[in-house]
ZAMARGU-4260 file (C-alpha; in steps of 0.2 Angstrom, whole numbers, plus 5000, padded with zeros to 4 digits):
<rodrens>
0) 5100/5000/5054 | 5106/5007/5037 | 5095/5001/5023 | 5098/5002/5004 | 5082/4999/4995
5) 5085/4995/4978 | 5072/5001/4966 | 5068/5015/4979 | 5059/5026/4968 | 5046/5013/4961
10) 5030/5011/4968 | 5033/4998/4983 | 5050/5006/4984 | 5043/5022/4990 | 5031/5014/5002
15) 5047/5004/5008 | 5057/5021/5012 | 5041/5028/5022 | 5040/5012/5032 | 5059/5013/5035
20) 5058/5030/5042 | 5044/5027/5051 | 5054/5013/5060 | 5068/5025/5063 | 5080/5018/5051
25) 5093/5026/5041 | 5087/5022/5023 | 5091/5028/5006 | 5087/5024/4988 | 5097/5015/4976
30) 5090/5016/4957 | 5095/5020/4940 | 5107/5029/4936 | 5114/5018/4950 | 5109/5002/4941
35) 5110/4985/4948 | 5119/4979/4932 | 5132/4993/4935 | 5142/4998/4948 | 5136/4994/4966
40) 5147/5005/4975 | 5132/5016/4979 | 5127/5003/4992 | 5142/5006/5002 | 5139/5007/5021
45) 5121/4998/5019 | 5120/4985/5033 | 5105/4978/5024 | 5099/4978/5006 | 5080/4978/5002
50) 5081/4972/4985 | 5065/4978/4974 | 5074/4983/4957 | 5068/4973/4942 | 5059/4972/4926
55) 5039/4970/4928 | 5026/4962/4916 | 5017/4947/4911 | 5012/4946/4893 | 5024/4961/4889
60) 5040/4952/4895 | 5039/4938/4881 | 5045/4951/4870 | 5059/4957/4882 | 5063/4940/4890
65) 5082/4942/4890 | 5081/4959/4897 | 5071/4952/4911 | 5081/4937/4914 | 5097/4948/4914
70) 5090/4961/4928 | 5079/4951/4937 | 5092/4936/4939 | 5109/4942/4937 | 5105/4959/4945
75) 5099/4949/4961 | 5114/4938/4960 | 5127/4953/4960 | 5117/4961/4975 | 5118/4945/4983
80) 5137/4944/4982 | 5138/4962/4987 | 5129/4957/5002 | 5140/4943/5005 | 5156/4953/5002
85) 5151/4968/5014 | 5142/4956/5027 | 5125/4965/5025 | 5108/4956/5025 | 5096/4953/5010
90) 5078/4955/5008 | 5068/4953/4992 | 5051/4953/4987 | 5044/4939/4979 | 5028/4933/4973
95) 5017/4916/4972 | 5022/4905/4957 | 5005/4908/4950 | 5007/4911/4931 | 5018/4903/4918
100) 5025/4920/4913 | 5043/4925/4911 | 5043/4936/4925 | 5037/4922/4937 | 5052/4911/4931
105) 5064/4925/4934 | 5055/4928/4952 | 5057/4910/4957 | 5075/4910/4950 | 5080/4924/4960
110) 5072/4919/4975 | 5082/4901/4974 | 5097/4910/4972 | 5094/4920/4989 | 5091/4904/4998
115) 5107/4896/4990 | 5117/4913/4995 | 5110/4910/5014 | 5113/4893/5015 | 5130/4891/5007
120) 5138/4908/5009 | 5129/4913/5026 | 5121/4928/5020 | 5104/4933/5031 | 5090/4931/5019
125) 5072/4935/5022 | 5060/4934/5008 | 5042/4944/5007 | 5030/4936/4995 | 5019/4950/4989
130) 5001/4947/4982 | 4992/4960/4972 | 4999/4977/4977 | 4988/4993/4976 | 4988/5010/4982
135) 4988/5028/4976 | 5004/5032/4964 | 5004/5015/4955 | 5009/5019/4939 | 4998/5017/4923
140) 4999/5018/4906 | 5012/5016/4890 | 5028/5009/4897 | 5021/5001/4912 | 5013/4984/4915
145) 4993/4984/4917 | 4991/4982/4934 | 4973/4979/4940 | 4967/4992/4951 | 4974/5007/4941
150) 4968/5000/4925 | 4951/4997/4931 | 4950/5014/4939 | 4956/5024/4924 | 4945/5016/4913
155) 4929/5017/4924 | 4933/5036/4927 | 4934/5039/4909 | 4917/5030/4907 | 4925/5016/4896
160) 4923/4997/4899 | 4932/4989/4913 | 4943/4976/4902 | 4943/4959/4910 | 4955/4945/4905
165) 4946/4929/4907 | 4928/4926/4914 | 4932/4937/4929 | 4930/4922/4942 | 4949/4921/4945
170) 4954/4929/4961 | 4966/4942/4969 | 4972/4945/4986 | 4972/4964/4987 | 4987/4970/4999
175) 4991/4990/5001 | 5007/4995/4997 | 5010/5002/5014 | 5009/4986/5021 | 5021/4977/5009
180) 5033/4991/5013 | 5029/4988/5033 | 5032/4970/5031 | 5049/4972/5020 | 5055/4982/5034
185) 5050/4971/5048 | 5058/4956/5038 | 5074/4962/5039 | 5075/4957/5058 | 5075/4939/5054
190) 5087/4933/5040 | 5085/4914/5043 | 5078/4911/5025 | 5059/4916/5032 | 5046/4919/5020
195) 5033/4933/5025 | 5016/4932/5016 | 5011/4951/5010 | 4993/4948/5008 | 4978/4948/5017
200) 4971/4929/5015 | 4954/4934/5007 | 4951/4931/4990 | 4941/4945/4979 | 4936/4940/4962
205) 4940/4951/4948 | 4922/4954/4944 | 4917/4959/4963 | 4933/4972/4961 | 4927/4979/4945
210) 4909/4981/4951 | 4916/4988/4966 | 4926/5001/4956 | 4909/5005/4945 | 4900/5009/4961
215) 4914/5020/4967 | 4915/5029/4949 | 4897/5030/4945 | 4903/5024/4928 | 4891/5018/4915
220) 4903/5009/4904 | 4902/4992/4911 | 4914/4978/4908 | 4921/4970/4893 | 4928/4952/4893
225) 4942/4947/4884 | 4954/4932/4880 | 4967/4929/4893 | 4984/4937/4890 | 5000/4927/4886
230) 5007/4921/4902 | 4991/4922/4913 | 4980/4907/4919 | 4963/4908/4930 | 4970/4908/4948
235) 4962/4907/4964 | 4978/4909/4976 | 4978/4919/4992 | 4989/4922/5006 | 4990/4908/5019
240) 5000/4917/5033 | 5016/4911/5031 | 5028/4921/5043 | 5013/4930/5052 | 5017/4921/5067
245) 5032/4930/5069 | 5024/4947/5069 | 5011/4957/5079 | 5001/4963/5064 | 4994/4957/5048
250) 4989/4965/5032 | 4969/4968/5031 | 4958/4969/5018 | 4951/4988/5019 | 4938/4993/5005
255) 4940/5011/5011 | 4959/5011/5007 | 4953/5002/4990 | 4942/5017/4987 | 4956/5030/4991
260) 4966/5022/4979 | 4952/5023/4965 | 4949/5040/4970 | 4969/5044/4965 | 4966/5040/4947
265) 4951/5052/4945 | 4953/5065/4931 | 4958/5082/4937
</rodrens>
């Protein structure tokens, strides 16, 4: 199968390209300057589009709400229309509806559009619900959202306090990017509006993760508790295993992989 991956040069996009190669697919990235809001001719020949391109962020997007809505919602609509016109399948990454944020709102809307295009237009659609992605190479720093593992690891390696928004009792479901990529590729084989949980089903508290990273790095900086940011609330949601019965595997929490990712952020 020939697969186009929008956002293919991003963190999860690159994991998806690797998974597609490993599965023997003909795969290519469709990314800026081939923007999803521009000319979609670069998708030509694709049998299936895995749609990952979008604007990320939580508190950051309150100041860029219109851009996020345009890119994440209108961009998804344009890709769905392309798939309808060219007889291609569509798989997109979504998220649990956990935060009252701009990003969550756009992902819920995009997800519903995909289901609508499946039911009304016959586009083969699958959804991969990603939880807390991590892995080597996840971007960190100015211009990028503050993702939990790179933020914690970077601060710890520099001996600075790990910033924790809230009391740290909220939980995350840590899933390696390679597992998300593999699930996205396998989801392309369904197309009946199925949802696949890309999570482990294991809850890890933010405090537990911070303590593990302090232990890995040997940091003496400790933790710094801060008010929760705009668009965040305490959450305790983990994957419930939707779609796992269709697969012969499931993502698993592997602390060795977590440690490997933490070491990727160690200063040279």
